[in-house]
C-alpha positions in Angstrom: 0.0 0.0 0.0 1.4 3.3 -1.0 1.0 6.5 0.9 0.8 10.0 -0.5 3.0 12.5 1.2 1.3 14.8 3.6 0.0 18.0 2.1 1.4 21.3 3.3 -1.3 24.0 3.1 1.3 26.7 2.5 2.3 25.0 -0.7 -1.2 25.3 -2.1 -2.3 28.7 -0.7 0.6 30.7 -1.9 0.1 29.8 -5.6 -3.6 30.5 -5.3 -2.9 34.0 -4.0 -0.6 34.6 -6.9 -3.1 33.5 -9.4 -5.9 35.9 -8.3 -4.2 39.1 -9.7 -3.5 37.3 -12.9 -7.1 36.1 -13.2 -8.4 39.5 -12.5 -6.2 41.1 -15.1 -7.3 38.6 -17.6 -11.0 39.3 -16.9 -10.5 43.0 -17.2 -8.7 42.6 -20.5 -11.5 40.3 -21.8 -14.1 42.9 -20.8 -12.2 45.7 -22.7 -11.9 43.5 -25.8 -15.6 42.6 -25.7 -16.5 46.3 -25.1 -14.4 47.3 -28.1 -16.0 44.6 -30.2 -19.5 45.9 -29.4 -18.5 49.4 -30.2 -17.0 48.5 -33.5 -20.0 46.4 -34.4 -22.4 49.2 -33.5 -24.7 47.2 -31.3 -28.5 47.4 -31.6 -28.8 51.0 -30.4 -26.0 52.2 -32.7 -27.5 50.5 -35.7 -30.7 52.5 -35.2 -28.7 55.7 -34.7 -26.8 55.1 -37.9 -30.0 55.5 -40.1 -30.1 59.0 -41.6 -33.7 60.3 -41.3 -34.8 62.4 -44.2 -38.1 64.3 -44.2 -40.0 64.6 -47.5 -43.4 65.5 -48.8 -44.5 62.6 -51.0 -42.6 59.6 -49.6 -44.8 57.3 -51.7 -43.1 58.5 -54.9 -41.4 55.4 -56.2 -38.0 57.1 -56.6 -37.6 57.3 -52.8 -37.4 53.5 -52.5 -34.8 53.6 -55.3 -32.9 56.2 -53.4 -32.9 54.2 -50.2 -31.5 51.2 -52.0 -28.9 53.3 -53.8 -27.8 54.7 -50.4 -27.7 51.2 -48.9 -25.4 50.1 -51.7 -23.0 52.8 -50.6 -23.2 51.6 -47.0 -25.6 54.3 -45.8 -28.9 53.4 -44.1 -31.6 55.9 -44.9 -35.1 56.3 -43.4 -37.5 58.4 -45.5 -40.1 60.1 -43.2 -43.3 61.4 -44.9 -45.0 64.7 -44.1 -48.3 66.0 -45.6 -47.7 69.6 -44.3 -44.9 71.8 -45.6 -44.7 73.5 -42.2 -43.5 70.4 -40.3 -40.2 69.2 -41.9 -38.1 72.2 -41.0 -38.9 72.3 -37.3 -38.3 68.5 -37.2 -34.7 69.1 -38.5 -34.1 72.0 -36.1 -35.2 69.9 -33.2 -33.1 66.9 -34.2 -36.0 64.7 -35.0 -34.7 64.5 -38.6 -31.2 64.7 -39.9 -32.1 66.3 -43.3 -35.2 67.2 -45.3 -35.8 67.5 -49.0 -39.0 69.2 -49.9 -38.5 72.9 -50.3 -36.9 75.7 -52.3 -34.5 78.4 -51.1 -37.2 81.0 -50.7 -39.3 78.7 -48.4 -36.2 78.0 -46.3 -35.3 81.6 -46.0 -38.8 82.5 -44.8 -38.6 79.8 -42.2 -35.1 80.8 -40.9 -36.1 84.4 -40.6 -39.4 83.7 -38.9 -38.0 81.1 -36.5 -34.5 82.4 -35.8 -33.0 79.1 -37.0 -30.1 78.6 -39.4 -30.9 75.6 -41.5 -28.6 75.5 -44.6 -28.8 74.0 -48.1 -26.2 71.3 -48.7 -27.2 70.3 -52.2 -29.6 71.1 -55.0 -32.1 68.6 -56.5 -34.3 70.3 -59.1 -36.4 73.3 -60.1 -40.1 72.4 -60.8 -42.3 74.7 -62.8 -45.4 76.0 -61.0 -48.5 75.4 -63.1 -52.1 76.9 -63.3 -54.7 74.2 -63.7 -58.4 74.1 -64.3 -61.1 71.5 -64.7 -63.6 73.9 -66.3 -61.5 75.8 -68.9 -59.1 74.8 -71.6 -57.1 78.0 -71.7 -56.4 81.1 -69.7 -58.4 83.2 -72.1 -61.6 81.2 -71.3 -61.4 82.0 -67.6 -64.2 84.6 -67.1 -64.1 88.0 -65.5 -64.6 87.8 -61.8 -63.9 84.1 -61.5 -62.0 82.8 -58.5 -58.5 81.3 -58.7 -56.7 79.7 -55.8 -53.0 80.0 -54.9 -51.0 78.3 -52.1 -51.2 80.1 -48.7 -47.6 79.7 -47.7 -45.7 82.9 -48.2 -43.0 81.8 -50.7 -45.2 79.7 -53.0 -48.0 82.3 -52.8 -45.7 85.0 -54.1 -44.5 82.7 -56.9 -48.1 81.8 -57.8 -49.2 85.4 -57.9 -46.3 86.3 -60.3 -47.4 83.4 -62.5 -51.0 84.7 -62.5 -49.8 88.2 -63.5 -47.6 86.8 -66.3 -50.8 85.0 -67.5 -52.7 88.2 -67.6 -55.2 87.3 -64.9 -54.1 89.8 -62.2 -52.0 92.9 -61.7 -49.6 93.3 -58.7 -49.0 96.7 -57.3 -45.3 95.9 -56.7 -44.8 94.5 -60.2 -44.3 91.1 -58.6 -41.6 90.1 -56.1 -40.8 87.1 -53.9 -42.7 88.9 -51.2 -46.0 89.5 -53.1 -49.1 88.4 -51.2 -52.8 88.9 -51.6 -52.5 92.5 -50.4 -50.3 93.2 -53.4 -53.1 92.3 -55.8 -54.6 95.3 -57.5 -58.2 94.0 -57.5 -59.5 96.9 -59.6 -57.1 96.1 -62.4 -57.3 92.3 -62.1 -59.5 90.0 -64.2 -60.0 87.4 -61.4 -60.3 87.2 -57.7 -57.6 85.3 -55.8 -58.1 82.9 -52.9 -55.4 81.5 -50.7 -55.6 77.8 -49.7 -53.3 75.2 -48.1 -51.0 73.9 -50.9 -52.4 70.4 -50.5 -56.0 71.7 -51.1 -55.6 73.9 -54.2 -55.9 70.9 -56.6 -58.7 69.2 -54.7 -60.7 72.5 -54.8 -60.8 72.7 -58.6 -64.4 71.5 -58.8 -65.4 74.7 -57.1 -63.0 77.1 -58.7 -62.1 78.5 -62.1 -58.5 77.5 -61.6 -55.7 76.9 -59.1 -52.0 77.1 -59.0 -50.9 73.6 -58.0 -47.5 72.7 -56.5 -45.7 70.0 -58.4 -46.1 67.5 -55.5 -49.8 67.5 -55.8 -50.5 67.5 -59.5 -50.7 63.8 -60.3 -52.0 62.9 -56.8 -55.1 65.0 -57.7 -55.5 63.2 -61.0 -54.2 66.1 -63.0 -51.7 66.1 -65.8 -48.7 68.3 -66.1 -49.4 68.7 -69.8 -52.7 70.2 -69.1 -51.4 73.3 -67.2 -52.9 76.4 -68.7 -49.7 78.4 -67.8 -46.5 77.8 -66.0 -43.4 79.6 -65.0 -40.0 79.0 -66.6 -37.6 77.0 -64.4 -34.7 77.7 -66.8 -34.8 81.4 -66.1 -31.5 82.4 -64.4 -33.5 84.4 -61.9 -35.2 81.1 -60.8 -32.3 80.0 -58.5 -34.1 81.0 -55.3 -36.7 78.4 -56.3 -34.2 75.6 -56.6 -35.2 72.7 -54.4 -32.6 71.6 -51.9 -31.5 69.2 -49.2 -31.4 71.1 -45.9 -29.5 70.4 -42.7 -28.6 72.1 -39.4 -25.7 74.5 -39.9 -23.4 72.4 -37.8 -24.0 69.5 -40.2 -23.5 71.4 -43.4 -20.2 69.7 -44.1 -21.1 66.2 -42.8 -19.5 63.9 -45.4 -22.3 61.3 -45.1 -24.9 63.9 -45.9 -22.9 65.3 -48.8 -22.6 61.7 -50.1 -26.4 61.4 -49.9 -26.7 64.5 -52.1 -24.3 63.1 -54.6 -26.3 59.8 -54.8 -29.4 61.8 -55.5 -27.7 63.9 -58.2 -25.7 61.1 -59.8 -27.8 57.9 -59.6 -29.5 57.5 -63.0 -32.4 55.5 -61.7 -33.1 58.1 -59.0 -32.9 60.9 -61.6 -35.2 59.1 -64.0 -37.7 58.5 -61.2 -37.8 62.2 -60.3 -38.4 63.1 -63.9 -41.2 60.5 -64.2 -42.9 61.8 -61.1 -42.6 65.4 -62.4 -44.1 64.5 -65.7 -40.7 65.3 -67.3 -41.1 68.9 -66.2 -38.2 69.0 -63.6 -35.0 70.7 -64.4 -32.3 68.6 -62.6 -29.6 70.6 -60.8 -26.0 70.2 -59.5 -25.7 73.8 -58.4 -22.5 74.4 -56.2 -23.4 74.5 -52.6 -21.7 77.9 -52.1 -24.1 79.3 -54.7 -27.1 77.9 -52.9 -25.9 79.3 -49.6 -25.2 82.7 -51.1 -28.7 82.7 -52.6 -30.2 81.8 -49.2 -28.2 84.6 -47.5 -29.5 87.2 -50.0 -33.1 86.1 -49.8 -32.9 86.1 -46.0 -31.4 89.6 -46.0 -34.2 90.7 -48.4 -36.8 89.0 -46.2 -35.6 90.8 -43.0 -35.6 94.1 -44.8 -39.1 93.5 -46.1 -40.4 92.5 -42.7 -38.9 95.7 -41.1 
């Protein structure tokens, strides 16, 4: 029968005490490595944060799905957020609920910035869309009778543009001659052929059954069952003076140079499927743009300055 030698507790305890610091260091190192791995992979919360939220009016337009896929192919997750009211996407960007929006022209943005004290900035151009006068009752401007009522959008920037269009069509006279600040008070009623009524931009088209005509924003033409080709009159998006009506991507001023956002502008401007989709939705009326950002920002600065002077 063999006997094991007696165990000396000191021979065991000393190595155990030496192993504890080593084990603790190993656990700390493992935790650091795991934490780094989670950071690099993004984690569930970071994946949500990575999505760039873009507010638009008309998210059901097919080209937005094409745009999301094109951005995904470039490694950028995009969430298109729909709005039915033009007055909501800018505050949503200002308050951080959206990263970008793409629904407005420079004049509209300038009016928002001046009224709100915010400083949203254009970071890229998309297109200029002609503004058209439509009617369900008459086939030409000349057929619209004296004293009939024509609707225009009630937001300041589109209303001014619509009034200038009605003047160029010979339906009204504007006391100022027509500016980006023209409103209903600028209409010389005694010298005008028609009466003008202001409605929400989304309602001008749907009110045509009750009106002689209406100036309808591009977003709502086909949604109301109208055709771009049937416009009785429209303004000229190729006019060099039309730059303030260039549609834009807008961001908070601190994000104006964000490379991801600039890449999203590039995708919109360069992807042929997106461009084709925009043209189709506009009834081939859009004039696609790649205007330098500094030109857009200079135009915004001028319109804002003019707006402040006008309000004072």
